[in-house]
Each structure stands twice: as C-alpha cells, then as structure tokens.
KELUMLUM-899920 format. One record per atom (N, C-alpha, C): residue number from 1; atom name; residue in one letter; z, y, x. Coordinates in Angstrom, 2 decimals. Layout:
ATOM,nr,atom,rest,up,north,east
ATOM,NUM,CA,A,Z,Y,X
...
% end
This chain:
ATOM,nr,atom,rest,up,north,east
ATOM,1,N,M,0.00,-1.17,0.82
ATOM,1,CA,M,0.00,0.00,0.00
ATOM,1,C,M,0.00,1.25,0.88
ATOM,2,N,A,0.73,1.21,1.98
ATOM,2,CA,A,0.78,2.36,2.88
ATOM,2,C,A,-0.60,2.64,3.48
ATOM,3,N,L,-1.32,1.58,3.82
ATOM,3,CA,L,-2.66,1.75,4.39
ATOM,3,C,L,-3.59,2.42,3.38
ATOM,4,N,G,-3.53,2.02,2.14
ATOM,4,CA,G,-4.34,2.64,1.10
ATOM,4,C,G,-3.97,4.10,0.89
ATOM,5,N,N,-2.69,4.41,1.01
ATOM,5,CA,N,-2.23,5.79,0.87
ATOM,5,C,N,-2.79,6.66,1.99
ATOM,6,N,V,-2.75,6.16,3.20
ATOM,6,CA,V,-3.27,6.92,4.35
ATOM,6,C,V,-4.77,7.11,4.25
ATOM,7,N,V,-5.48,6.03,3.94
ATOM,7,CA,V,-6.94,6.12,3.83
ATOM,7,C,V,-7.34,7.04,2.69
ATOM,8,N,G,-6.69,6.93,1.55
ATOM,8,CA,G,-6.99,7.80,0.41
ATOM,8,C,G,-6.72,9.26,0.72
ATOM,9,N,S,-5.63,9.54,1.41
ATOM,9,CA,S,-5.31,10.91,1.79
ATOM,9,C,S,-6.36,11.47,2.75
ATOM,10,N,N,-6.78,10.66,3.70
ATOM,10,CA,N,-7.80,11.12,4.66
ATOM,10,C,N,-9.13,11.39,3.97
ATOM,11,N,I,-9.50,10.52,3.04
ATOM,11,CA,I,-10.75,10.72,2.32
ATOM,11,C,I,-10.68,11.99,1.48
ATOM,12,N,F,-9.56,12.21,0.80
ATOM,12,CA,F,-9.42,13.43,0.00
ATOM,12,C,F,-9.47,14.67,0.88
ATOM,13,N,N,-8.75,14.65,2.00
ATOM,13,CA,N,-8.74,15.83,2.87
ATOM,13,C,N,-10.13,16.11,3.43
ATOM,14,N,T,-10.84,15.07,3.80
ATOM,14,CA,T,-12.17,15.27,4.37
ATOM,14,C,T,-13.16,15.76,3.32
ATOM,15,N,L,-13.23,15.08,2.20
ATOM,15,CA,L,-14.24,15.42,1.20
ATOM,15,C,L,-13.81,16.56,0.28
ATOM,16,N,G,-12.55,16.56,-0.14
ATOM,16,CA,G,-12.08,17.57,-1.08
ATOM,16,C,G,-11.89,18.93,-0.46
ATOM,17,N,I,-11.10,18.99,0.59
ATOM,17,CA,I,-10.80,20.27,1.21
ATOM,17,C,I,-12.01,20.83,1.94
ATOM,18,N,L,-12.67,20.02,2.76
ATOM,18,CA,L,-13.84,20.52,3.49
ATOM,18,C,L,-15.01,20.80,2.57
ATOM,19,N,G,-15.01,20.22,1.38
ATOM,19,CA,G,-16.07,20.51,0.43
ATOM,19,C,G,-15.88,21.84,-0.27
ATOM,20,N,I,-14.64,22.31,-0.37
ATOM,20,CA,I,-14.35,23.56,-1.05
ATOM,20,C,I,-14.41,24.76,-0.11
ATOM,21,N,V,-14.04,24.58,1.14
ATOM,21,CA,V,-13.96,25.69,2.10
ATOM,21,C,V,-15.26,26.47,2.23
ATOM,22,N,P,-16.44,25.83,2.30
ATOM,22,CA,P,-17.67,26.63,2.46
ATOM,22,C,P,-17.97,27.58,1.31
ATOM,23,N,F,-17.34,27.40,0.15
ATOM,23,CA,F,-17.54,28.34,-0.95
ATOM,23,C,F,-16.93,29.70,-0.64
ATOM,24,N,F,-15.94,29.73,0.23
ATOM,24,CA,F,-15.24,30.98,0.54
ATOM,24,C,F,-15.72,31.63,1.83
ATOM,25,N,G,-16.51,30.96,2.60
ATOM,25,CA,G,-17.03,31.53,3.84
ATOM,25,C,G,-17.66,30.43,4.68
ATOM,26,N,P,-18.37,30.82,5.71
ATOM,26,CA,P,-19.02,29.81,6.56
ATOM,26,C,P,-17.98,28.97,7.31
ATOM,27,N,L,-18.35,27.76,7.55
ATOM,27,CA,L,-17.48,26.83,8.26
ATOM,27,C,L,-18.17,26.44,9.57
ATOM,28,N,P,-17.85,27.14,10.66
ATOM,28,CA,P,-18.52,26.82,11.93
ATOM,28,C,P,-18.06,25.47,12.48
ATOM,29,N,V,-18.98,24.76,13.08
ATOM,29,CA,V,-18.69,23.46,13.68
ATOM,29,C,V,-18.93,23.58,15.19
ATOM,30,N,P,-17.86,23.42,15.98
ATOM,30,CA,P,-18.05,23.51,17.43
ATOM,30,C,P,-18.95,22.39,17.94
ATOM,31,N,P,-19.75,22.64,18.98
ATOM,31,CA,P,-20.67,21.61,19.47
ATOM,31,C,P,-19.96,20.37,20.01
ATOM,32,N,D,-18.75,20.54,20.58
ATOM,32,CA,D,-18.06,19.37,21.12
ATOM,32,C,D,-17.58,18.43,20.00
ATOM,33,N,L,-17.44,18.96,18.79
ATOM,33,CA,L,-17.05,18.10,17.68
ATOM,33,C,L,-18.14,17.09,17.37
ATOM,34,N,A,-19.37,17.54,17.34
ATOM,34,CA,A,-20.49,16.65,17.04
ATOM,34,C,A,-20.86,15.78,18.23
ATOM,35,N,G,-20.63,16.28,19.44
ATOM,35,CA,G,-21.06,15.55,20.62
ATOM,35,C,G,-20.07,14.54,21.15
ATOM,36,N,F,-18.78,14.79,21.03
ATOM,36,CA,F,-17.78,13.89,21.61
ATOM,36,C,F,-16.81,13.37,20.57
ATOM,37,N,D,-16.20,14.27,19.82
ATOM,37,CA,D,-15.15,13.88,18.88
ATOM,37,C,D,-15.65,12.95,17.78
ATOM,38,N,L,-16.84,13.21,17.29
ATOM,38,CA,L,-17.39,12.37,16.23
ATOM,38,C,L,-17.55,10.93,16.70
ATOM,39,N,W,-18.02,10.73,17.93
ATOM,39,CA,W,-18.20,9.38,18.46
ATOM,39,C,W,-16.86,8.69,18.71
ATOM,40,N,V,-15.87,9.46,19.14
ATOM,40,CA,V,-14.53,8.88,19.33
ATOM,40,C,V,-13.95,8.44,17.99
ATOM,41,N,M,-14.08,9.28,16.97
ATOM,41,CA,M,-13.58,8.93,15.64
ATOM,41,C,M,-14.30,7.71,15.08
ATOM,42,N,L,-15.61,7.66,15.27
ATOM,42,CA,L,-16.38,6.52,14.79
ATOM,42,C,L,-15.95,5.23,15.51
ATOM,43,N,G,-15.78,5.31,16.83
ATOM,43,CA,G,-15.34,4.15,17.59
ATOM,43,C,G,-13.96,3.67,17.18
ATOM,44,N,A,-13.04,4.60,16.96
ATOM,44,CA,A,-11.69,4.22,16.53
ATOM,44,C,A,-11.72,3.57,15.15
ATOM,45,N,T,-12.53,4.10,14.26
ATOM,45,CA,T,-12.63,3.53,12.92
ATOM,45,C,T,-13.22,2.13,12.95
ATOM,46,N,V,-14.28,1.94,13.72
ATOM,46,CA,V,-14.90,0.62,13.82
ATOM,46,C,V,-13.94,-0.38,14.46
ATOM,47,N,A,-13.22,0.04,15.50
ATOM,47,CA,A,-12.25,-0.85,16.15
ATOM,47,C,A,-11.13,-1.22,15.19
ATOM,48,N,F,-10.64,-0.25,14.42
ATOM,48,CA,F,-9.57,-0.51,13.47
ATOM,48,C,F,-10.03,-1.46,12.36
ATOM,49,N,L,-11.20,-1.21,11.81
ATOM,49,CA,L,-11.70,-2.08,10.74
ATOM,49,C,L,-12.01,-3.49,11.26
ATOM,50,N,A,-12.56,-3.59,12.45
ATOM,50,CA,A,-12.84,-4.90,13.03
ATOM,50,C,A,-11.54,-5.67,13.25
ATOM,51,N,W,-10.53,-4.98,13.75
ATOM,51,CA,W,-9.23,-5.64,13.98
ATOM,51,C,W,-8.65,-6.13,12.66
ATOM,52,N,L,-8.70,-5.32,11.62
ATOM,52,CA,L,-8.14,-5.73,10.33
ATOM,52,C,L,-8.92,-6.88,9.72
ATOM,53,N,C,-10.23,-6.90,9.89
ATOM,53,CA,C,-11.05,-7.99,9.33
ATOM,53,C,C,-10.80,-9.30,10.06
ATOM,54,N,L,-10.56,-9.23,11.36
ATOM,54,CA,L,-10.37,-10.46,12.14
ATOM,54,C,L,-8.93,-10.96,12.11
ATOM,55,N,R,-7.96,-10.07,12.14
ATOM,55,CA,R,-6.56,-10.48,12.25
ATOM,55,C,R,-5.77,-10.33,10.96
ATOM,56,N,R,-6.13,-9.40,10.13
ATOM,56,CA,R,-5.45,-9.09,8.88
ATOM,56,C,R,-4.00,-8.66,9.05
ATOM,57,N,S,-3.65,-8.22,10.24
ATOM,57,CA,S,-2.32,-7.66,10.47
ATOM,57,C,S,-2.42,-6.60,11.55
ATOM,58,N,F,-1.49,-5.69,11.51
ATOM,58,CA,F,-1.49,-4.60,12.46
ATOM,58,C,F,-0.06,-4.43,12.94
ATOM,59,N,G,0.25,-5.03,14.09
ATOM,59,CA,G,1.62,-5.04,14.59
ATOM,59,C,G,1.88,-3.93,15.59
ATOM,60,N,R,3.05,-4.04,16.22
ATOM,60,CA,R,3.47,-3.02,17.17
ATOM,60,C,R,2.58,-2.96,18.40
ATOM,61,N,A,2.12,-4.09,18.86
ATOM,61,CA,A,1.27,-4.11,20.06
ATOM,61,C,A,-0.03,-3.35,19.81
ATOM,62,N,M,-0.65,-3.59,18.68
ATOM,62,CA,M,-1.91,-2.90,18.37
ATOM,62,C,M,-1.66,-1.42,18.09
ATOM,63,N,A,-0.54,-1.11,17.44
ATOM,63,CA,A,-0.20,0.30,17.21
ATOM,63,C,A,0.01,1.01,18.54
ATOM,64,N,G,0.65,0.35,19.49
ATOM,64,CA,G,0.83,0.93,20.82
ATOM,64,C,G,-0.48,1.14,21.53
ATOM,65,N,T,-1.40,0.20,21.37
ATOM,65,CA,T,-2.72,0.33,21.98
ATOM,65,C,T,-3.46,1.53,21.41
ATOM,66,N,F,-3.43,1.69,20.10
ATOM,66,CA,F,-4.09,2.84,19.50
ATOM,66,C,F,-3.41,4.14,19.92
ATOM,67,N,L,-2.10,4.11,20.11
ATOM,67,CA,L,-1.39,5.30,20.56
ATOM,67,C,L,-1.79,5.67,21.99
ATOM,68,N,L,-1.95,4.66,22.85
ATOM,68,CA,L,-2.40,4.92,24.22
ATOM,68,C,L,-3.83,5.46,24.25
ATOM,69,N,V,-4.69,4.92,23.40
ATOM,69,CA,V,-6.07,5.42,23.33
ATOM,69,C,V,-6.08,6.87,22.83
ATOM,70,N,Y,-5.22,7.18,21.88
ATOM,70,CA,Y,-5.11,8.56,21.40
ATOM,70,C,Y,-4.62,9.48,22.52
ATOM,71,N,G,-3.67,9.01,23.31
ATOM,71,CA,G,-3.20,9.79,24.45
ATOM,71,C,G,-4.31,10.05,25.45
ATOM,72,N,A,-5.16,9.04,25.68
ATOM,72,CA,A,-6.29,9.21,26.58
ATOM,72,C,A,-7.29,10.22,26.01
ATOM,73,N,Y,-7.47,10.21,24.72
ATOM,73,CA,Y,-8.35,11.16,24.04
ATOM,73,C,Y,-7.82,12.59,24.21
ATOM,74,N,I,-6.53,12.78,24.02
ATOM,74,CA,I,-5.92,14.10,24.18
ATOM,74,C,I,-6.03,14.54,25.64
ATOM,75,N,A,-5.79,13.62,26.58
ATOM,75,CA,A,-5.91,13.94,28.00
ATOM,75,C,A,-7.34,14.33,28.36
ATOM,76,N,A,-8.32,13.65,27.77
ATOM,76,CA,A,-9.72,13.99,28.03
ATOM,76,C,A,-10.02,15.41,27.60
ATOM,77,N,H,-9.48,15.82,26.47
ATOM,77,CA,H,-9.68,17.21,26.03
ATOM,77,C,H,-8.93,18.18,26.93
ATOM,78,N,Y,-7.74,17.83,27.32
ATOM,78,CA,Y,-6.93,18.73,28.14
ATOM,78,C,Y,-7.58,18.97,29.51
ATOM,79,N,F,-8.07,17.92,30.12
ATOM,79,CA,F,-8.67,18.03,31.44
ATOM,79,C,F,-10.16,18.37,31.41
ATOM,80,N,G,-10.73,18.56,30.22
ATOM,80,CA,G,-12.12,18.95,30.11
ATOM,80,C,G,-13.11,17.81,30.28
ATOM,81,N,L,-12.65,16.58,30.17
ATOM,81,CA,L,-13.56,15.44,30.34
ATOM,81,C,L,-14.50,15.28,29.15
ATOM,82,N,S,-14.13,15.82,28.01
ATOM,82,CA,S,-15.03,15.72,26.85
ATOM,82,C,S,-16.29,16.52,27.09
ATOM,83,N,A,-16.19,17.64,27.79
ATOM,83,CA,A,-17.39,18.43,28.11
ATOM,83,C,A,-18.26,17.71,29.13
ATOM,84,N,V,-17.63,16.99,30.04
ATOM,84,CA,V,-18.39,16.23,31.03
ATOM,84,C,V,-19.13,15.09,30.36
ATOM,85,N,A,-18.51,14.47,29.37
ATOM,85,CA,A,-19.13,13.34,28.67
ATOM,85,C,A,-20.33,13.81,27.85
ATOM,86,N,M,-20.36,15.08,27.45
ATOM,86,CA,M,-21.44,15.57,26.60
ATOM,86,C,M,-22.65,16.03,27.39
ATOM,87,N,T,-22.51,16.30,28.68
ATOM,87,CA,T,-23.65,16.80,29.45
ATOM,87,C,T,-24.65,15.68,29.70
ATOM,88,N,P,-25.93,15.95,29.47
ATOM,88,CA,P,-26.95,14.92,29.71
ATOM,88,C,P,-27.10,14.64,31.20
ATOM,89,N,P,-27.48,13.41,31.54
ATOM,89,CA,P,-27.62,13.07,32.96
ATOM,89,C,P,-28.79,13.74,33.63
% end
C-alpha cells in the first residue's frame, strides 16, 4: 500500500502540478535536465521495476543500494560530472 501511495503521489505531482504551472507563465527546462537527469531517472525507474518484477520484495540491502546510487548522483552534480557526461565526444 505504501508503494502505491508513493507512486500515486509522484504521478499526481508530475502530471497535475506541472500541467497547471504553464498556464501561469513559461516553465523553462534547463538543458542538463534533459541531457543527464532524465536518463538517470529513467535508469533508476527501470532498475526498480526490474527488481520488483524479479524479486517481489524490497529489503534493506536494496534500499541501501538505491541510497548509495542517489548519493553518487548528488556527488556527480556537486562536482560537475553531469556536465562532463553531457558533452559529446
């Protein structure tokens, strides 16, 4: 039930709130959001759904793993590695 509550809240915030905001003014999207953050969010979602489909449980070890990955994501932004990842070779 908690998982459904979190997913439902995220869907409402994404579609409901972001759908209303452009009526009151433009909503600028930074380039790093589309270039780096979107792919990180997609990867985390696919990993989470794959884990739930294969294991059907989400314990402390997996929660710790996701927390470490989130820490690495924050560190990448802090040290500017997200900009490096977006530059073409």
